C-alpha atoms as one frame of an Amber mdcrd trajectory, in Angstrom:
protein
 -41.107  -3.356 -19.733 -42.873  -1.037 -17.287 -42.767  -3.733 -14.570 -39.029
  -4.246 -15.148 -38.353  -0.517 -14.784 -40.405  -0.376 -11.566 -38.545  -3.402
 -10.161 -35.225  -1.786 -11.051 -36.251   1.505  -9.443 -37.528  -0.146  -6.226
 -34.507  -2.418  -5.881 -31.905   0.304  -6.307 -33.857   2.850  -4.282 -33.882
   0.346  -1.408 -30.142  -0.214  -1.802 -29.517   3.535  -1.903 -31.513   4.045
   1.275 -30.273   1.031   3.256 -26.691   0.493   2.140 -25.230   3.637   0.560
 -25.247   5.868   3.678 -22.839   3.574   5.522 -21.092   1.693   2.703 -19.971
   4.623   0.533 -18.193   6.711   3.207 -16.791   3.656   4.983 -15.471   2.192
   1.718 -14.023   5.573   0.707 -12.071   5.804   3.970 -10.933   2.175   3.675
  -9.755   2.728   0.083  -7.982   5.917   1.170  -6.237   3.964   3.954  -5.228
   1.178   1.581  -3.941   3.399  -1.215  -2.869   6.824   0.067  -2.237   6.663
   3.836   1.171   4.959   3.596   2.068   6.995   0.488   1.649  10.265   2.388
   3.209   9.018   5.611   6.291   7.752   3.742   6.512  11.082   1.938   6.352
  12.893   5.273   9.039  10.654   6.756  11.460  11.609   3.970  11.200  15.222
   5.114  12.008  14.739   8.813  15.336  13.963  10.453  15.272  12.833  14.025
  12.097  14.490  15.255   8.897  16.304  14.393  10.600  19.730  14.237  13.816
  18.717  12.459  13.570  19.038   8.680  15.790  17.303   6.147  17.228  19.510
   3.423  15.294  17.335   0.987  12.063  18.668   2.488  12.842  22.094   1.065
  13.735  20.540  -2.291  10.423  18.668  -2.379   8.176  21.530  -1.280   9.987
  24.702  -2.429  12.236  23.429  -5.239  12.825  26.627  -7.214  13.149  28.869
  -4.165  15.569  26.446  -2.496  17.713  26.263  -5.631  17.708  30.077  -5.906
  18.855  30.256  -2.255  21.864  28.071  -3.072  20.333  25.108  -1.208  20.718
  26.998   2.066  17.493  27.110   4.152  18.602  30.334   5.851  18.415  32.074
   2.485  14.715  31.326   2.057  13.196  33.833   4.427  11.223  33.484   7.654
   8.127  31.766   6.207   9.900  28.909   4.413  10.541  26.705   7.452   6.958
  26.960   8.793   5.535  26.286   5.304   7.689  23.185   4.881   7.093  22.018
   8.454   3.303  22.466   8.313   3.184  20.849   4.878   5.110  17.894   6.264
   2.862  17.592   9.303  -0.180  17.732   7.018   1.084  14.556   5.341   0.748
  12.774   8.679  -2.179  14.519  10.326  -4.761  14.840   7.540  -4.563  11.186
   6.399  -4.688   9.985  10.026  -7.821  12.068  10.671  -9.489  10.631   7.552
  -8.704   7.034   8.499  -9.889   7.574  12.080 -12.966   9.368  10.841 -12.277
  12.414  13.002 -13.093  15.866  11.619 -13.270  13.832   8.436 -14.942  16.253
   6.064 -12.564  19.048   7.033  -9.539  16.716   6.777 -10.654  15.486   3.333
 -11.169  19.073   2.198  -7.671  19.858   3.478  -6.306  16.877   1.539  -7.959
  18.142  -1.648  -6.125  21.422  -1.124  -2.939  19.509  -0.363  -3.254  17.481
  -3.595  -3.819  20.719  -5.546  -0.681  22.305  -4.063   1.265  19.067  -4.538
   0.208  18.971  -8.192   1.184  22.614  -8.714   4.608  22.023  -7.116   5.133
  18.902  -9.253   4.272  20.725 -12.492   5.732  24.177 -11.842   8.484  23.437
  -9.332   9.696  20.036 -10.513   8.817  20.377 -14.200   6.617  17.281 -14.471
   5.218  17.114 -17.968   4.740  14.904 -20.983   3.588  11.349 -20.300   3.778
  11.866 -16.535   1.439  14.845 -16.783  -0.885  12.989 -19.109  -4.282  14.042
 -20.322  -7.813  12.817 -19.991  -9.378  10.901 -22.866  -5.929   9.911 -24.166
  -6.424   6.117 -23.944  -3.712   5.869 -21.251  -4.872   5.668 -17.638  -1.387
   5.675 -16.135  -0.392   9.330 -16.001   0.787  10.473 -12.582  -1.039  13.772
 -12.614  -4.167  13.924 -14.786  -5.364  10.385 -14.099  -4.159   9.421 -10.630
  -4.820  12.751  -8.964  -8.331  12.875 -10.445  -9.087   9.596  -8.671  -7.571
  10.899  -5.449  -9.635  14.079  -5.524 -12.805  12.172  -6.421 -12.279   9.807
  -3.487 -11.692  12.758  -1.160 -14.753  14.587  -2.559 -16.884  11.537  -1.709
 -15.647  11.811   1.878 -16.311  15.565   1.971 -19.867  15.054   0.690 -20.778
  11.838   2.550 -18.771  12.241   5.747 -17.001   9.475   7.632 -19.800   6.950
   7.949 -21.055   5.134  11.034 -17.748   3.527  12.039 -15.851   6.684  12.898
 -14.938   9.062  15.673 -17.223  11.658  14.053 -20.216   9.303  14.323 -19.367
   8.414  17.918 -19.085  12.078  18.892 -22.312  12.831  17.017 -24.141  10.135
  18.982 -22.752  11.528  22.253 -23.840  15.067  21.397 -27.263  13.833  20.340
 -27.662  11.829  23.548 -26.634  14.804  25.682 -29.296  16.969  24.014 -32.068
  14.431  24.517 -33.851  15.053  27.803 -33.529  12.135  30.183 -36.771  10.410
  30.985 -38.112  11.477  34.312 -39.209   8.800  36.835 -42.832   9.141  37.859
């Protein structure tokens, strides 16, 4: 039994050292691209009309539902911060996922996405009244709830990226190699 435990430990320690540093962050970014990139980009597209600074009325309904209703569905009744909040929130749906997929400022972008998911969840629950089966609960024998189950996976995936970085196939890694090379003294000819 002792030999089996040692074999197990050596095998998985070797895998952890050789494979995990590049596979885990690269796979996390690939899974993010395959599952959430288009979701967020499509969501962002529903909020724009004709250009990057032109918001649809639906953008206010999606991001500030109670405030927009209280203002009689008139954006001018929301106050001076409403338009920038909605515009920056919309841009975040394009920019943060793109940065993660490219692997550029990846940890910061993933941290920003975690914050975005938290705000999105709050708006869904408080602003849009999501509850019941859609809200769900952990340990309830139903893995299909939109909030408790799906968003936990999203945040876990993003936390992996925050903790592990972008991996070797990324703009971050390329820039890191360039910075490292620029700090290494060039060999002097003799």
